[in-house]
Each structure stands twice: as C-alpha cells, then as structure tokens.
BADRENMAR-143897 format. One record per residue: residue in three letters; x, y, z of N, C-alpha, C, O, CB in turn. Coordinates in steps of 0.05 Angstrom, whole numbers, plus 5000, padded with zeros to 4 digits. Glycine has a CB too. Layout:
<sites>
ALAXYZXYZXYZXYZXYZ ...
</sites>
This chain:
<sites>
MET547550632259545950682282542950702274542350752250546750952296 THR541250652293538350672288537150872307537650862331536950392291 LEU535651062297534351262313531351222311530251222288535151552305 HIS529951182333527051142333525751382346526251432370526350872348 VAL524151522331522651752342520251652357518551522346521851952320 ILE520151712383518051612400515651812401513351722401519051572428 GLU516252072401514152272405515052532393517352602393513452302435 LEU513152672382513552952373511853122391509453172386512752992342 ALA513053222412511653372433511553672427513353772414512853312461 ARG509553802438509354092437509054182465507054142478506954192419 VAL511154312476511154402503510254692505511354872492514054372516 THR508154732521506854992524507955132549508355002569503754962526 PRO508455392547509255532572507155502594504755502588509755832566 ALA508155472618506355442641504555692643505255912635507955402667 ALA502155642653500155862655501156092671502456062692497555762667 ASP500556332662501256582676499056772670498756882648504156692667 SER497356832690494956982686495557262676494057362659493256992711 ASP497557392687498157672679499057682650498057852634500357792696 PHE500757502642501757512614499657402595499557502572504357342612 ASP498057212603495957112586494057332579493057342556494456882600 SER493457512598491657732593492757922572491258032556490957882618 VAL495357962572496658132553496358012525495658152506499658172559 LEU496857752522496657622497493757612487493257642463497757332498 ASN491857582506489057572498488157842487486657852467487357492521 SER489158052499488258322490489558402464488358552448488858532511 ALA491958312459493458392435493558172414494558222392496258482442 ASN492557932421492657692404495557582400495857342397491557762376 SER497557762401500257662399502157882410501358112414500957602369 LEU504557792415506657972425508757992403509657792392507957862451 ALA509458242396511458292375513958402387513958612401510258482353 ILE516258272382518858362391520558422367521258242352520258142410 PRO521158682362522558752337525458652337526758642358522559052334 LEU526358562314529258502311530758762309529858962298529758332285 THR533158772321534859002320536958962299537258752287536059062348 PHE538659172295540859152276542958952285544558862269542159422272 PHE542858872311544658652320543558382310545058202305544858652350 ASP540858362307539658112300539558062270539857842260536858102311 LEU539058282255538358252226540458102209539757952192537958522215 PRO543158142214545058002197544857702198545657562179547858082204 TRP543857602220543757312224541457172210541156932211543557242254 LEU539757332196537657212180538857052157537556882145535857432169 VAL541357112150542756982128543556702135543756532117545257142120 PHE544056642160545356392167543456172176541356222187547356442189 PRO544255922172542755692183542755692213544355842225543955422172 PRO541055532226540955532255543455432268544955282256538655362265 VAL543955522292546155422309545155172323543055172335547255632329 LYS546754952321545854702333548054602352550354572345545254492311 ARG547154542377548954442398547754202411545254192414549554672419 VAL549354012420548353772433549753742460552253772462548753522415 PHE548153682481549153632508548753342514546553232510547553822528 PHE550853212524550752922531550752892561552453012575553052762518 TYR548952732572548752672601549052372605547452222594546152792613 GLY550952292621551452012626549751902649549852022671554251962631 LEU548351682645546851552666546951252660545351142645543851652667 THR548851112673549350832666547050642674546750422664551850742679 GLU545350732693543150562702540450662692538450602705543150542732 SER540450812670537950922660536450712644537250642622538451172643 THR534250612655532550422641530250572626529850812630531350222661 HIS528950422608526650542594524550652614523550872611525350342576 GLU523950492634521950572653522750832668521151012672521350352673 HIS525250842677526151072692526251322675525451532683529051022704 PHE527051292650527151522632524351622626523951862627528651442606 ASN522551442619519851532611518151622634516351792630518551302596 SER518551512657516751572680517951792698516451912714516151332696 PHE520551842697521752042715523252252700522652492704523551892734 ILE525252182684527052382672525552552652525552802654529352242658 LEU524152432634522752582613520552762624520452992616521552392593 PRO518852672643516852862654518153102668517153322666515152712674 LYS520453052682521753272695522853482675522653722679524053172713 LEU523953382653525053562633522753722620523053962615526553402612 LYS520553592614518253732602517053942621516454162613516153532593 LEU516653862646515454052665517254292669516254522668514953912692 SER519754252674521554482678521854652653522254892655524354382687 LEU521654532629521754692605519254862603519455102596521854502580 SER516954762610514554912610514755152629513855372623512154742618 LEU515955112652516255322672518155542663517655772667517155202698 VAL520455452651522455652644521555822620522456042616525055512638 LEU519755702603518755852580516856072589516456272574517355662561 ARG515556042611513556232620514856512624516656542640512256142646 ARG513856702610514656982612517557022604518157152584514157082639 SER519456922620522256992616523356912589524857062577523956872638 TYR522656672580523656572555521456512535521756342518525256312560 LEU519256662538517056622520517756672490516556532473514856812528 PRO519656852483520256882455521256632441521056612416522357102452 LEU522156432456523156192443520856022432521255842416524656022463 THR518356082441516055942430515156062403513455952390513755942450 GLY516156302397515156452374516456392348517856182345515356742380 ARG516156572329517256542302517856812291516657012300515356382283 ILE519756832273520357082259518457112236518156932220523357082250 VAL517257342235515357402213515957692203516557872219512357382223 TRP515657732177516057992165513358082153512658002131518358002144 ASP511858242168509358342159509758542137511558712140507758472183 PRO508158532115508558732094508359022102509359202089506558672072 ASN506859062125506459332134508559422154508459642165503759362147 GLN510559252159512659312178515359362164515859222144512959092200 PRO516959542174519559602161521559382164523559362149520659852171 LYS521259202184523158992188521758752202519458782211525559092205 PRO523058522203521758292216521458322246522858482259523358042210 ASN519558172257519158162286519057872295518457692279516458302293 ILE519657822320519057572333516157592343515557752359521057502357 ILE514457412332511657422340511057182358511656952351509857402314 VAL509857242381509057042401506057052404504957252412510557082428 SER504756832397501856822399500956652423502556512435500656712373 GLN498356662428497256532452497856232454498456142476494256572452 ASN497756092432498055802433500755702423501055462417495855662418 ASP502655872422505355792412506755602432506355622456507056042407 THR508355422420509755222437512555192427513355302406508254952436 VAL514155032441516754942432516554652424515554482439518954982454 SER517454592400517354312390519654152403521954242403517654302359 VAL518953922414520953752427520653472416518553332420520553742458 THR522653382401522653112390523852922411525952972422524353092364 ILE522352702417523352502436524152262420522552152404521052432458 ALA526552172423527651952407529251752424530051822446529252052383 GLU529751522412531551322425533551232404532951192381529851082436 SER536051202413538251132395539750892405540150862430540151362390 ASP540750722387542450502394545350552388546950372387541550242381 ALA545950812382548750882375550550852399549650832422548851172364 ASP553150862394555250832415555351102430556551292420557950762402 PHE554151102453554051352469556851452477557451692475552451302495 SER558551262485561351342493562851462470564551642474562851102505 LEU562351362446563751482422562751762416564251942414563351302398 LEU560051782415558952042407559352262428559552492421555952012402 SER559552182453559952372475562952402482563552522503558352292499 GLY564652302465567552312471568952552458567652732448568852062463 TYR571552542458573152762447574552682421575652852407575252842467 GLY574352422414575652332389574052392364572052552366576152042391 GLN574752272342573352322317570652182316570551932320575152232294 ARG568552332312565852222312564452292286564752512275564252342336 PRO562852102275561452152250559452382253557752362271560051892240 VAL559652582237557952812239555052742232553152852243558853042221 THR554652552214551952472206550452352231548052402234551952262184 GLU551852212248550652092272550052312292547952302305552451882284 LEU551752512295551252732313548852892303547252982320553652912315 HIS548552932277546353082267543652942272541553072274546753132237 SER543752682274541252542280540152602308537852542314541652242277 LEU541852712325541052782352539953072354539453162376543352752371 LEU539753202332538953482332536253522318535653382298541053652318 PRO534653702327531953742315532153922290534054062286530053872335 GLU530053912274529754102252528654362263527354372284527953982230 LEU529154572248528154842255526554942230527855052212530455042264 PRO523954892229522454952205522655252197522655432214519554892209 VAL522955292171523155572161521955572133522155382117526155662160 SER520555792127519455832100520156112091521556252105516355792100 ASP519156192068519656462059518556672078519556892080518556502031 ASP516356602091514856802107515056772137514256942152511956792099 SER516256542146516256492175518656312182519356132167513656362184 ALA519956372204522256222213521856152243521656332259524956372209 THR521855892250521655812277524055902294526255892284521255502279 ALA523555982318525656092335527355882348529855912350524456262357 PHE526155652356527655472374526255202374523855182372527755592403 SER527854992375526754722378528854542392531154612394526054592350 LEU527854312403529454132419529053842411527053772400528854172449 GLN531053682417530753392414532153262438534453312444532053292387 ILE530653082451531652932474531852642465529852512458529752952500 THR534352532465534852272455535752092477537752152491536852272432 PHE534451862481535151672502536951462492536551342470532551552514 PHE539151402507540951182501540750982523541851032545543951292498 PRO539250762520538750572541541350492556543350412544537350322531 ASN541250502583543450422600545950592597548150512606544050132596 ASN545650822583548050992580547451292587549251422598548950982551 GLY545051382581544451662586542651782566541051642553546951822588 PHE542752042562541052182543542552422532544452522545538352252555 SER541552532510542652782500540352982496538052902492544152732473 ILE541053232497539253452490540353602467542453732469538753642515 GLY539053592444539853732420538353992418535854002421539453562395 VAL539754212413538554482412538954602384541254602374539754662434 ALA536854692372537054842347535855122352533555152360535454692324 ALA537455332347536655602353537155782329539255772317538155702378 HIS535155952323535456142302537256372312536556502332532656252292 HIS539456422299541356622309540256902308541257082323543956612292 ALA538256962292537057222292535357272317534557502323535357262267 VAL534657062332533057082357534857112381534257262400531256852359 LEU537056962382538756972405541656902398542156752379537756772426 ASP543557012413546356952409547256732428545556622443548157202413 GLY549756662427550756442444550456482473549856292488553656392438 LYS550756732482550456792511547656742520547156632541551357072517 THR545656842504542856802511542056512510540656422528541156962492 SER543056362490542356082488543455922512542055762523543455962462 SER545955982519547155842543545655922568545355752586550155912545 MET544856172570543456262594540756112597539956042619542956562592 PHE539456072574536955922575537355632585535855542602535655922547 VAL539255492574539755212581540355192611539355012625541955092565 ARG541955382621542655382650540155432667539755312688544755582656 ALA538455612658535955672673534155432673532955372694534555922661 TRP533855302650532155062648533254842667531754722681532054952619 ALA535854812666537154602683536754672713536254492729540154582677 HIS536954932720536655012747533854942758533554832780537055312750 LEU531755002742529054932750528654632753527354542771527055052731 CYS529754482734529354192734530754072759529553902772530554062708 LYS533154152764534654042787533354122813533153962831537554142787 GLN532454372815531154462840528554312845527954252868530654762839 HIS527054252824524554112826525053822835523553712851523054112800 ILE527253702825527853422832528653412861527853232876530153312814 GLU530353602870531453592897529353662918529353542940533753792899 GLU527553842911525653932931522853822926520953872942525554232932 ASN522453682903519953572896517653772897515453722907519253332914 ARG518154002886516154212885516454372859518554362846516354402910 VAL514354512852514354682828515654952836514755082854511554722817 VAL517755022822519155272828517955482810517855452785522255242823 SER517055702822515555902806517256132797516356292780513356012823 SER519756152806521456372797524256282791525056072800521556592819 LEU525656442776528456382769530256552787529456762797528956442740 PRO532656452792534556622806535156872789534756862765537256472812 GLU536057082801536257342787538157332763537557452743537257552806 THR540357192766542457192745541457102718541957252698544757032753 PRO540156872715539456782688536756892678535856802656539356492687 THR535457072692532857182682533457392661534657602668531257292706 PRO532557352637533357532615531757792615529557812625532957402589 SER532957992603531658252598530658262569532258222551533658492604 LEU528158302566526858302539526458582528525158602507524258152541 ASP527458782541526959062533528559142509530959202511527559252557 ARG527359142485528759222461529059522458530559612441527259112437 SER527659682474528059972473530760052482531560282479525860112489 LEU532259872495534959932504536959962481539060082484535959712523 ILE536159852458537959872434537060112418534960122407537759612417 LYS538860312417538260562403539460552374541560432369539460812418 ASP537960672355538760672327538660952316536861022301537060472310 PRO540561122324540461402316541261452287540761672276542161572334 THR542661262274543761312248542661132226543861112205546761292249 GLY540361002231539160842210540560572205540660482182539160992184 LEU541560452226542960202223541159972215541959792200544360122249 ASP538659982224536659782215536459772185536659552173533959832228 GLU536160002173535860012143538359922129538259782109535260302134 GLN540759992140543259902128543459592130544359472110545660032143 MET542759482152542959192155540959052136541658842124542359102184 ILE538559152134536659032116537659042087537258852072533859172118 GLU538959262080540059282053542259082048542358962027541059572048 ILE543959042068546058842066544958562063545858412046547958862090 VAL543058492080541858222079540458182052540657962040539958182102 THR539058382043537658362018539558311995539058151977535958622012 SER541858451995543858421975545058141976545458011955546058621978 LEU545558032000546657762002544757551991545557351981547357712031 LYS542157601995540157411985539457461956537657331945537657432002 HIS540857651943540557701914537657781907536657711887541357461898 ASN536457941926533758031921533958311908534858501920532158051947 LYS533158331883533358581868530658721864530558921850534658531841 THR528558611876525958721872525258951890523359101885523858501875 GLY526758981912526059181931523959101950523259261968525359431917 GLY522758861947520658771965521858621989524258631994518858591950 ARG520058492003520958342027522658102018522057971998518558242044 ILE524758052033526457822027525357572039523857572059529357872036 SER526157342028525457082040526857052067529157132070526056852021 LEU525556932086526756872112528356612112529456542132524656862133 ARG528456482089530056242087533056322088533856502074529456082061 PRO534656182104537556242105538956122081537855972066538856132131 ILE541456212077543056082057543455792065544255742088545856232054 PRO542955602048542955312056545655232067547755312057542255132032 ALA545555072088548054962100548854722083547254582071547554882129 GLN551454672083552554442068551854182083552354162107555554462064 GLU550653992069549853742082552353572087554053542070547853592064 PRO552653472112554953312118554953042104552852922100555153262148 THR557252952096557552692083558752492103559652572125559352712058 HIS558752242096559552032115562552032121563451902140558851762104 ASP564152182105567052192110567852442127570152492131568552192084 VAL565752582136566252822153566052742182564152612190564353052146 VAL567952832198567952772227568353022243569453222234570252562234 LEU567453012268567853222287569753122309569452902319565153312300 THR571753292315573553212337573953452355573553682346576353112325 THR574853402379575253612399578253622406579253432417573553572424 LEU579453852400582253902408582154022436580354172443583654082388 VAL584153952452584254042480586854182485589054082479583853812499 LEU586654422496588954572507588654572537586654692547589154852495 SER590454452552590354472581591254752590592254912574592154252593 ARG590854802615591755062626594755092623595655312618590955082656 VAL596154872626599054882623599754932594601655092588600354612632 ASP598354812575598854862547598455162540600055282527596854692529 VAL596255272550595655552545597855732556598755922543592955632557 GLU598755672580600855832593603555812578604956012575601255752622 ARG604155572568606655542553606555692527608455822518607155242547 LEU604155692513603855842489604056142494605156292479601255772475 ARG602856222517603056502524605956592529606756812521601356562550 GLU607456422543610256492547611856492521613756642519611456282567 ARG611056322502612456322476612156592463613956692451611356102458 VAL609756712466609256972454610957192469612157362456606257042454 LYS610857172495612257382511615257382506616557582507611757332540 SER616357142500619257122497620157192468622557202463620156842503 ASP618257222450618957292423620057582422618957762434616557252404 SER622157612407623457882405621658092394621958332401625957862389 ARG619758022378617958212366615858322385614658532380616558102342 THR615358182407613058252424613958362452612258442467611258022428 ARG616558362457617458432485616658712494616158752517620358402486 ASP616458892475615759172482612859242476612059472476617559362468 LYS611259042470608459082462606559002485607058812499607758932437 ASN604459162488602459102509600258932496598159042488601359362521 LEU600758672494598858502480596658402499597058372523600258262468 HIS594358362487592058232502592357932499591657822478589258342491 LEU593357802519593957512517591957342532592757182549596857462528 SER589457382527587357222539587556932529588756882509584557342534 THR586156752544586056472535584756452508585656292491584456312556 PHE582656612503581356612476583356682454583456542434578956802476 VAL584856902458586756992437588856772432589456712409588057252446 ILE589956662454592056462451590956212436592256112418593156372479 ALA588656112445587555872433586755912404587355742387585055782449 TYR585456132398584556172370586956212352586956102329582756422369 ALA588956362361591356412344592756152338593656102316593256602358 TYR592955972358594355722355592955542335594155422317594755582382 VAL590355512338588755342321588655452292588855302273585955292332 TRP588455712290588355832263590955782248590855722224587856132265 THR593155802261595655752246595855462238596955392217598155832264 CYS594855282255594854992248593054952223593754792205593754822271 LEU590755082222588955052199590155162173589855032152586255192205 VAL591455382175592755502151594955322141595155272117593855782157 LYS596655222159598855042151597754782140598854672120600654982175 ALA595554682151594354432142593254452113593454272098592154332161 ARG592154692107591054732080593254742059592854652037589354992080 GLY595654852067597854862048597255052024595755252028598454592037 GLY598254992001597855151978599755391977601655401992595055251977 SER599155581959600855811955600855991980598756041992599855971931 GLY603156091987603356282009602156542002601656712020606256312016 GLU601556591977600356851968597356851970596057061966601256911940 ARG596156621975593256611976592156771999593356792020592256321978 ARG589856891994588557072014587056912035585456732028586757272000 VAL587556962060586056832082584857042100586057262104587956642098 CYS582556982111581157172129580157012153579356782151578857312114 PHE580057142176578757022199577557242217578457472217580856852216 LEU575457162232574157362249572857222273572856972274571957512233 PHE571957382291570357282314568357502320568457722310572257222339 SER566457432338564457622347564757672377564657482392561557522340 GLY565057922384565457982413562858082425561358232413567558192416 ASP562358002450559958092465560158392469562158492479559757942492 PHE558058532461558158832461556358942483555959192484557258942434 ARG555158782500553258872520554459092538553259302542552258642537 GLU556759032548558059222567559459452553560259642566560059082584 ARG559659442526561159642511559259862500560260062490562659522489 LEU556659822502554760032493554660252514555460212537551959912488 ASP553760482506553460712524550560812523549760942503555460942516 PRO549060762544549760612568549860312563548660212544547860672591 PRO551160162580551459872577548659732579546859832593553359752597 LEU548459512564546059352567546259172591548459122601545559182541 PRO544059082602544158872623545658632613545458552590541358802633 ALA547158502630548658262622546758042613547557862598550358152646 THR544158062621542257852615540357942592538257822588540557792639 TYR541258132576539558222553539057982535540857842527541058442537 PHE536457942527535657722510535857812481534458002473532757632517 GLY537457682465537757742437540657742429542357662444536458012431 ASN541157842406543957872396545058132405543758342403544057842366 CYS547558132414549058372419551958312416553558322435548358492448 VAL552758242392555558182386556558362363554958432345555857882379 PHE559058422364560358592344562558432330564258322343561458852356 PRO562458412303564558252289567158402288567258652285563558182261 ALA569258262290571958372287573658172272573757932279573358442315 GLY574958262250576358072233578858192220579358432220574557972212 SER580358002209582758062193582257962165581957722162585357942206 TYR582158132145581158062119583158072096582557992074578858242112 ASN585558172101587358212079590158102085592158232082587658512073 ARG590257852094592757722101593257502081591457402067592657602129 LYS595757432078596557202061597156962079597856992102599057282044 ALA596856732067597356482082600256472093600656372115596956242064 ALA602156592078604956592087605256732114607156672128606656722066 ASP603456922120603757062146603456882170604456942192601657282147 PHE602156652166601556472189603056212187602556022202598556412190 GLU604956192169606555952166609255992181609956212190607055892137 GLY610655772184613255782197613055822227610755812238614956002186 GLU615255852240615355882270614056142279613056152302618155872279 GLU614056342262613056602271610056642265608856842274614556822256 GLY608756452252605956482245604156512269602256672269605056252229 PHE604656352290602956362314603156632327601056742335603856142334 VAL605456742330605857002342604457222326603257402337608857072345 THR604557202299603257392282600257382287598957592289603857332253 ALA599057142289596257122294595457232321593357362323595356822292 VAL597157192341596657302368596557612366594857742378598757212388 GLU598557732352598658022350596158132337595058332346601158102334 ILE595258002316592858092302590358072320588858262322592357932276 LEU590057842332587657802350587757992374585658092382587457512359 SER590058032385590358212407589358492400587858622416593258232417 GLU590158592377589358862369586358872363585059072369590858952344 LEU585258652352582358642347580758652372578758792374581658392330 VAL581558492392580158492418580358762432578358862442581258262436 LYS582758872433583059132446581459342431580459532443586059212448 GLY581359322405579959522389576959522393575559712386580559482361 LEU575759302403572859292407571959512426569759622422572059012418 SER573559572446572659772466572360042454570860212464574659782488 SER573760102432573660362420571860372395571560582382576360462414 ARG570760142387569060142363566460292367565160262388568459842355 LYS565760452348563260592349561060412337561460282316563460862333 ILE558760412350556560242341555760302312554660132298554260262360 GLU556260552304555460642277556960482255556160482232555960932273 THR559160352262560760212243560059922240561359772225563760232250 ILE558059822255557559542255556559442228557259222220555459472277 ALA554859592214553959512188556259482168556359292153551859712177 GLU558059672169560359662151562059422157563059292139562059922154 GLU562459352183564059132190562858862181564258692171564459122221 PHE560258842184558858602175559158572144559658352134555858602182 LYS558858792130559058782101561858702092562058542073558359062089 ILE563858802105566658732098566958422102568158292085568658882115 GLY565958322124566158042130564757872109565757672099565157982157 PHE562257952103560657802083562057802056562157592042557857922081 ASP563058032048564258062022566857892020567557791999564958352016 SER568157852043570757702043570357402040572157262032572257762068 ILE567957312047567457022046567756922018568856702013564556952056 GLY566957071998567056981971569757001957570156881936565057131955 VAL571557161969574157201955576457071969578657041957574657501953 ALA576157001994578356882009578556592003576556451999578056922040 SER581056482001581456201997580956042022580455802022584256141986 GLN580956182045580556052071579356262090580456472093583255932083 PHE577056192102575656382118574956252145573356052145573056482104 GLY576056352167575556222193573856392211573956632211578256172206 THR572056252226570456382246570256202271571055972270567556442235 VAL569256322293568956172318566156182327564856392328570856292340 ALA565055952334562455932347562955872377564555692384560655712334 GLY561556012394561955962423564156132435565156322422562555672428 SER564756072459566656232475567556072499566255872506565456502483 THR569756152511570656022535569156132560569756052582573656062539 ARG567356312556565956442578562956382580561556512595566356732577 LEU561956192564559056142564558155952585555755932591558356032537 GLY559955802597559155622619557355392610555455332624557855772640 VAL557955272587556155062576556154812594554254662593557054992548 TYR558254772610558354542627557054582654557154412671561254452631 ASP555854822658554554882683551554802683550154872702554855172690 SER550654662663547854602660547254322671547154122656546954612630 ASP546854312698546254052712543254042717542254202732547854042739 PHE541953852703539053822706538253662730535853612735537953692681 GLY540153572746539553402769540853132767540652972786536653372772 TRP542153072744543452812740546452852734547652682722542052662717 GLY547553072743550353132739550853312715549053352698551852872735 ARG553153432715553953602692554153442667554553202667556553752698 PRO553853572643554153432618556953312616558853442624553553612594 VAL557153072605559752952600561153072576563553062574559452642597 LYS559553182558560653312534558553492522556153442522561553092513 VAL559553722511557853912497559253972470561654032470557354172514 ASP557753962448558854012422557154202406554654172407559253752407 VAL558354382392557054532371557354372345559654322336558154822368 VAL555154282333555254112310555054262284555754172263553053892312 SER553954512286553554672261556054832254555955072250551154862266 ILE558254682251560754802242561854632219561154392217562854832265 ASP563554742203564854582182567354732172567454982175562954522159 GLY569154592160571554722148573154872169573954752189570654902126 GLU573655122163575255292181573555422202574655582218576755502165 ARG571055362203569355462226569755272249569255032247566355482217 ILE570655382271571155222295569255302317567955512316574055252304 SER569055132338567555202362569555222385571755102384565355002368 MET568755362406570555392429568855402454566755512455572255652426 ALA569955262475568555252501570655212522572955142517566455032502 GLU569855272547571655212569572054912572570354762565570555332596 ARG574354832583574854552587573054452611572854592631577854492592 ARG571954222607569954122627571154102655569954192674568953862619 ASP573553982657574553912684577054062692578453982710575153612684 GLU577554282679580054432686579654732680579554812657582454322670 PRO579454892701579355182696581855282681584055192687579155342723 GLY581355452661583655552646584255392621585755482604586055562663 GLY583055152618583354992594581355062573579355202578583254702601 VAL581754962549579955022526579354772511581054602507581255232508 GLU576854752502575954542483575354672456573854872455573554382494 ILE576454562435576154682408575054472389576354272385578854792397 GLY572654522378571454332360572154392331572154622323568354332363 ILE572854182316573454212288571953992272571853762281576554192283 CYS570854072250569153892234570053902205569854112192566153962236 MET571153682195572053662167572453372159572053192176574553832162 LYS573353322135573953052126576152932143577953072152574653042097 LYS575952672148577852542166580752582157582452622174577252242167 SER581252562131583952592122585052872128587452902134584152542092 ASP583353072127584253352133584653382163586553522171582153552122 ILE582853262179583153292208585753152217587053262236580753162222 ASP586452932205588952802213591352982210593152982227589352542197 VAL591353142189593553332184593553552206595653622217593453462156 VAL591153662212590953862233591853752260593253892274588053962235 LEU591053512266591753392292594853362295595953412316590453122296 THR596053282273598953252274600353512279602153532296600053132247 LEU599553722265600653992269600154092297601854212310599554182248 PHE597654052306596854142333598554012355599554152372593854082338 ASN598753752354600253602375603253652373604553692394599753312373 ASN604353662349607253702346607953992355610054022367608053662317 GLY606254182350606854452359606954482389608454642399604854642347 LEU605254332403605254342432607754202443608954292463602754202444 GLN608553982431610953842440613554002436615453992452611253572425 ASN613554162415615954322409616054572426618054722423615954392380 
</sites>
C-alpha cells in the first residue's frame, strides 16, 4: 500500500471569550492527574481506527466538503468541554505530580492522508495486516518532560470512504471518555451538515465534567501510585521520572488483526452451558455478556498457547468506578476512573478441557461482583499486583474497550462506522466492543502472528459448534 500525507494540520479550539480570558490571566490551565490517571503513565497510547464507507467519495467532495466539516466540528467540540485534549502532560519540578497543561495557543494535531490500500479488507472482520492498520494512525509525541494528550489522522480512500485514527494518552482519558469525545464530535458534525449552521452547544449527555476536586485522596494514594510508577521505570534517583512510556512492541509483517464475533444467540448458548453445569447450579453468578465473552475467548487463548498445564497464567480487566465511588462521580467525568480486577495465581490447566470455560466464568463473575465492595484505598495495591504479575506469568491477558462504550454510535453525517478497531493490542491483549448490527452481540479483536491466530480461530469456532 502507499500512504500519501497531504497535510499536517493544527486544529485550534473555536474562540470562547470567557475561557480565553481565563487562559490570558493565568497563561495556562493546569489539570492535576489523579491516582486513577498516574498508573497509565507507564503505557503507550491507546490507538483506535474508525472506518466510514462512502462509495461515491471523490477527491473534490472529500477536500471541499467532508474534510472542512470534520475540521470545523472538531474545533467546536474542543472549545471548553474538551479543551484538555489540546494540552500535554508536564511534570513541573515544583509540583508533587504531573499536570495536564493547556496553554493559549495549544491545538490538536490532525494528519490528513490518502491511501490506495484495500478499504474493504482493512475495514472488514477477517485477518488484516497490522502494519497497514498502523499507517492509518497518528503519532503521539512524547519526551522525558512532555507527553502530548491526543492526536488524530484522517485518511481518504478514493471512491471507498475514509478513516479516522485516534491516538490518546491513557493518563489523560479512559475508554469511556475517549468514546464520549468521538460521539460528541460526530454529533456536532452531523448537526452542522443537516442544519447548515454552527452549533454552539453540546447535548447534555456527552458534555464532560472537568472537576478534579471530585476525586478525594484521604490516604496518600497519589504518592503510592507515583512510587509504583517510579519503580516500574527503574528510577532509583528519587527525582522526577521520564514521561516516556515503556516502548510498545513494533508490529512485524506476519502479525495480523482479526475480529471474532459472538452473536446474541452464541452468547445465550454459552450462558446456558454455564447454568447447566453441575458446579454452578446453586451459585449466584454474574453472567453478563462481558463475563461470558471474556471467559470464552480467554480459554481459547490458553488452549491455543499449549505448553505445560503447570505454567502460571494471569488475566485482568478494568471496571468503570464512577458510580462505585462515595459519592458517585458524574457519568461524564473527564479522565480515568477505572479499577483493575484480576486473577493472578492460576495454572493453565485450570482453563483447559471442557470445564475450563466454566472455571473462567466463575472467576470473572466473582471479580465483577467484588468491584462493588472494593475500597478505593486498595487501588494502588491492586495495580502493583497486576504490574508485578506481568513479568512472572507465562501468559497475561487484558481487555481494551467494553461492550458498553457505543463506538458504533459515532455518525458524523455519512452513516455509522462500518468497522471500529483497537489497533494497540497484541498477544493475549484483546479488545472488546458491542456488535455493530446486533444488540447483545460482541466483537472481539485479537492481534498476533497469523499461524497463532489460525489456532485460536479453530478453537473458537469448534467450541461454538459443540
């Protein structure tokens, strides 16, 4: 494939006299990272790509109509409500922890490109070259002293459509916030197209809450998180740590991304399989679609890896904690508010055979139910256990995304996306989203070498047939 970069744009938030006066008086706006945000300084950016099909999209139509609408609506949505996305993470020597700093002239970088790649292949559900998908995603500049919060890439596929690639620093926002932003941007773009006017406000639901004072830290969790991150980065000087994340593994040409699909019927059949098992009949299990889907895919991944049944395997997920705090946070809180929950001391043999799936369901059920009773004071300990387990487990699984983020609800005025993928996954890290065209279904992204994926696909499909 050939990718031609047409423009490196800098999109400025639309003018807002009230907020401009605040920035002028203070020179910049500082938003402190909380103990929910700090652990994510370790990780590379989260990258997701949205594909939009437009079979009659010509160069002229894209450049004179689609692209200007996308830029204008982006400028509008950044104003005030999503202004932190224009900023960067900075750790001032005089501050105890990093802040998101937003200055008067900050912008969001938007790469405009054109590709001759096979749009139907890249936006499909089959095996797709990860190197080609990565070409549709922007870079997120980072140095020892500064980390960019957010960047975008809009790629045009002549006579096929376009894609929007999103790169987001996880210490600035979690999956819920990122999805909320894309939906708000799409809402403004679509409304402007339909009514041919500039929309000055957002609907109430996707307007984020930027109030960091809502996060209380009575037990020194900030300091604990900073100590954990410092240790992970092997900083022994006691000084400020580098803001560079642990490097992500570069994809090779033999690595592919594929999307596994569980229909609503598949999910229900798997749920009934658990209910009919003699070990679970008297148990009050949490049998959500997320638990069923994750348990099923995890057992396929463990079986596909093979090896000794005695080898140690670990898996975890992050649960939204907004409603579980006391008092609860607004559903639209901007930033990270997730609590990790994991199983760290299991053997591969626990997930093999006919009973492996049920075992995984039981574990995940208890973890999900246990979130409601978790004390926020334990979050640092939970993160440390998870981080420590990465280095000792032979297989470590995590989930990016959720079935509740509504990634397919982002219609910019040219229809819903034909496909949405999280590209920043590899190995046993999977992604999860709602199925595009069927309520109750699930889409699961897996990224690994083609030979390994073929084994997973065989186990996945055979298990559903049986």
